[in-house]
N, C-alpha and C positions, 0 to 999 in steps of 0.2 A: 718075573722080572724080580722077585723077592728072594726067590730061590737062587738066581744068579748072583745075587748080590751077597746072599749067605756063604756061597763057594768062595767069592772074590775075599769077602772079610775075612775067611778061615785060609785063604792063601796067604794074604797080606800078613795075618799073625804069626803064620808058620816061617814066612820070609824074615820078617822081623827078629824074629828069634835067631835064625841065622846070620842075620845081618849085622846085628847088633856087635857079635864077636869079630865078624870079619871088617868091620870098618870103623869103628869108632877110635880104636887107638891108633891104629897103622892104616890111615884112609888112601886109597888107592884112586888115581887118575883112570879115567875110562879112555881107551883109545878110538881116535877119529869120532869126537864127541863135542857137543856145544856144552858149554857149562851153564848152569841156571842163575847162575848170580851177575854179578858185575862183569866178569872176565868173559861173560857171552855176550856183551855189548858190541853191536858191528860185527859179529860173526855171522855168515850166512849158512852156506853148506859148510858142516864140519870139516876140517883141514884133511886131507887125505895124507897118512903116514902109514909107512910100512914098517916102522919100528912097533914093537909090542912090549905091554908091561903084564900080559896076562899071564898068572900064575896056576889058577884053577877057577872053579866056578865062584862068581862074584857077583852080589847083589847088593845096589845100592838104592835105598830109599831116600827120596827127596819129596820136596812139596814147596807150595805159595800159599801166599795169604794176601788179600787185599781187601782195603776198605776205603770208601770215599765220604768226603762230606760235600754235599752238592748245594749250591745256592745259586739257581738259575731261573729267569723269570723267561714267560714265554707269553706269545700273542699272535693273533692272526686277524683276518677279516671282520670277525665277529659273527659272520653268516652261522656257522657252526659254534657253539659253544665249547671251547677247551676245559678239560679238566684241570682243577684249580690246583697248584703245587706251591709247596713253601721249602724253607731251608732245612735240611736235617741229613742224618747218614742213610746212606744206601745199605743194601744187603750185604753184608761180608761174604766174599767168595773166596774159595780153597780148591786145590789141585792136591793131589796124590800122584807121584811120579815113581816107576819102580823101571829102573836100567838093570839089566842083567847081562853080565860077560859069561857067554855060554861057552865059549871055547877060542881058541886062538884066532881073531879076525872075524868071530861070530858073536853078535849082540843082539839084545831085544829090548825095546822101549815101550811102555804102557803107559797113559795117562788116564786119568780118573777124575771128574769134577764132582769133589764132593760137595760142593754148594755153588749152585749159580743162579743166574736170574730167573731163567726159564724151567728149571726142572726144581721139585721139592725134595728129591731124593737122589743118591749118587747115582752117576752112570758114566760107562767107560766113554771116553771120547773116541780113543783109537789105540793103535799101536803099531809096531812093525819090528821086522827081521832084518837086520845090517849085515851084509857079508863083505867084507875086506880081504879075506883070503879064503882058498879051497884046500886048506890043510887037512880038513875034517873028512875030504873024500881021498887025499893022498898028499903027503908031506912034499910041497914045494909044486903041486898040481896049478899048472897055469900061472906060473909065478911072475912071469915076466908081464903078462896081461894084468893080473890083478894089481901089481904095483901102481897102476893107473886109473883102477876100476873097483866100483862101488855098486853093490845090487842093494836094493831096500823092496822087500816084498810085505804088503799087510794092508788092514782097514785103517788107512793113514792120511794126515793132512798132505795133499798134493801139493808140489813144488812148483807152483805157477806164478810167477813174478818173485820180486825180491820183496814187495810191501808187506808181506805175511811173517818175514823174519823179525819185522820191528813193530808188530801188533801186539795187543794184549790178548792173551789166549785165556780166556776167564780170569783165573787168578794171578797166573804167570804174566805180570806186568812190568818187568823190571828192566827188560829189554826195549820198551816202548818209551821214548822221552817224551810223550804226552799223555793224555790220560784218554782221549777218543781214538778210535781207530778210523781208517778213511770213512768218507761219506758211503761211497760205492764198495763194501768191505769183502773183497774176493778170497774167500776161504771156503774150502770144502774138504771131507773126509771120505774117501771112496776107496773100495778095494781094488787093489792094482799092483803094478810093480814100475819101479824106476831104473834105470841103469846109467851110472854117472862116468865119464872118463875125463880125467884131469891129465892135461900134458906136462906138470911140472912147472911150467915156464909162464905160468898165468893164465892160459887159454883152458876152457873145461867145456863140456857138452851133456847135457842129458836128454834122453829117451824113456817116455814112459806110456803105458796103458791102462787105464781103470775101466771099470763096467758103468761109471757114470751114475751109480746109486748113493745116495745118502743113507738111505733106510733099506737094509738087504731083506730081497724076497725072492722067491722062484715063482710065485705068480706071474700069469701071462696078462699081457696088456695089448691087446690089437695083434694077436698070434706071436708074442715076443716076451720073453721075460727081462729085456732091458736092451740097451745099446752098448757102445764103446766111447771112450774119451780117448784121443791123442794128445799127450803132452810133450813140450819139446821145450829146451832152454839152451841157448848158447851165450857165453860170457866171458870175460876178462877180467882178472882180478889181482893185482898185484902191487907189493910195496916196493914201490920205485926207490924211493929212499928212506932215511929213518924219520923224516918228517911227512913223507908225502906216498897215500896210497891211493890209486885209482881203481874204480869198478864199473862195468859197464855190461849189462844183461839185458838179452831179449826172450821172452817167454811167449809160448802159445798154446791155449787150452782149445781143442776144435772136437765137438761131437758130430756123430753122423745121426742117426735115430736113435735117441734116448728120451723116453716120455716124459720124465720129470727132473731134470738136472738142477741142482742147487747150489751153483758156483757164487751166487751173490746172497743166498739167504740160509746159508748151510749152518751158521753159528748159532748154534741153541743156546750158548752162554749169555745172550744178549747184549746190547748197548749200553754203555756207561752213562749215558745220559738219562736218567729213569723219570718216564712219565711225561716227557716233554712233547707238546703238540698230540694229546691223544683226546680223542672225543670224550666230552662230559658223560654222555650217554651210554657210552661202550661197557658192557659188561665183563670183557676180557682185557688183559693186559697186553699192551703193544711192546713185546718185550726188545723189539730192534728199533725201539723210538730214536729219533736223531739220524737214522740211516736211510739209505734209498737202496730199493731193490728193484730193479727196471722190469722185473715180470718175466725173463728169458726162462723157459725150461726146456726146450727143444732146439737142436741145430743151432748152438752156439757156437761161435769163432769170437776168441778173445786173445788180443795181443796186449803185452806189457812191457815196456821198456823202463829200465831202471839205471840211472847214473848215480853214482856214491864217489864223492870226492873228500878225503881228509888230508888236511896240511895242518900239522900241528894240533891244535885245539879245536881248529875251525874245520866244520862238518857240513856238508852239503848232499842231500839225499831226493831224488825225483821221481816221480812216478807219470808216466803218460801211458794211458789205457783206451784201446779203441775196441769196441765190444757191439756185438750184433746177435741178435736170435728171434726167438718167437715164442709165444706160448702154443701147445700143443693145438688148442683150437682157433689159432690164428693163421690167416693164409700167407701173410707177408711179413718179411722180417723187419726189424725196428734196429735203430742205433743208439748206443749210449757212449758218451766219452768222458774220461776224467784225467785231470790234471791233478797234481800235487807237487808241491815243493816245499822241502825243509831247511831251515839254516839254524846250525846249533855252533855254540861255543862253549867248549869244556875246558875248565882250569880247576886250578888246586893241585894238592898232591893225589898223584893216581887219578887224574881229572875227575874226582869226585863232585863235582860241581859243576851244574851247566845253566846256560841261558838259551833259549830258542825260539823259533818261530816257524808255523805252517799255514800255509794257504791252499785250500783244497776246494776244485770247483767241478761240478757235473752237468753235463748238458745231456738231454735225452728224450727221445719221442715216446710218449706213454701209449698203451693200447687204446685210448680214448682219443688218440689223434693231437693231444695238447703236446708242445714243445715246451720242456721246464728246464729252468736252470736252480741248481742248487749251490750257494757260496758259504765258504766257510773261512774265518780267520781264528787261530789258535795263538796264544802267546804262552810259553810254557818255562818251568823252572824246575831244577831238581838238586837234590843232596844226597849222596849216598853216605849215610851215616856211618855204614860198615859197607864190606863186601857184599852182604845178605839184606841191607836194609837200605830201601829208597824212599824218601818223601818227596813228592811232586806237586806242584800248584800249577793250574791251568786257567786262564781266560779265555771263553769262547764265545764266538758269536757267528750265528748260522741263519742264512736267510733263503727265502723259497720264493720263485717268481714264476710266472707261467701257467699255473694251476687254475682252473676254470670257476666261475662263480659257483658257489654253493660246496666247494671241496674244502676239508677241513684245512689243507694248506694252501690256501689261498691268500696271500700276503703275509704268510708265516715267517716267525722269527721267536730265535731263543738266544740269550745270552747270558752271561755270569760268570761266576768263579766256581772252578773243581778242586779240591784236596784229596790227594791220593797218598795211603801209606801202603808199602809192598815189603813182604818179607819173601825171599825166596832162597832155597838151599838145597 
């Protein structure tokens, strides 16, 4: 691992020497690219555009930084004692992004977590190779098809649902209007490919396949090195008028045999709510505190529907998620359901101030047979001091019910205030 980090560091230093001369005085925008600052708010899949700004090999070095002040209180039934928590700052998190225009219509993205809750040292989150033109094969090759098509290949964040476009990705939190992500946080990085087709009139679709593995390995398990995951998304996204935008998508994540799928527990960056509802006797940190993982690792079928409406400064985003699966040791599948609704109002010059609320609920059957419910209410506010700097405040209240006697989460609850400062460039 240390040798890999040394190589990554060396590459970064070399690229920085190239990038300083290439982008500081005459910055260039990337084609078909989501901006990492305020310009990327409410951007989902990057716009498909056949116009090109490519001149030569170009490296863009960017990054993000996030820091929270946490003032949360927690409680449970008292049968299992909770770790005591107070009010103070959390660990500062940081990302390093490398975006490279390799050729006309060909680019690469790589994200490294320099500091995250779960890891004590930098590690690569993932990256991908994006192809919008095939001119590297022959100029004009399949030009009519590629006007509407994008291909992504890599060990990358899979495009399941729309909620992952509005979540905090370690330090990249400028696109999330709240501090915490959803309770049942669907996010994973797997090796695979996704093919997008955009009709140009608002309709688009995506088909993808991955190997279903977060941690890559050639070792066999039960006579197989892994399985496969099928991904699909169908949607409509249209700016109907100057004031009105409407988007509606449906997504599918489906596995066959895959011995250890991480759809709901792949985020190694951890939860924003530090040490809430943690066993006082535990010797290790529950870095996903405040989230819920249904325990599915095999034969997962998950469907997510996301409506998004923006009228002037008023913004509504919803999540309906129906998921089922089992652990490899279980004979029967179980179900988990998640609903979330967000309402925001953005105002001020360039909509640089916003107020909002989110309600998020999860109902699931546990492997123990318990039927549980988790409900969260969030009130949020934000101020973009500049295009690259965001200050956020959030009040959160989360309650648990249905957990059996003696369970840590029996009658559990946490609530209080979170403040977060985000820089992204």
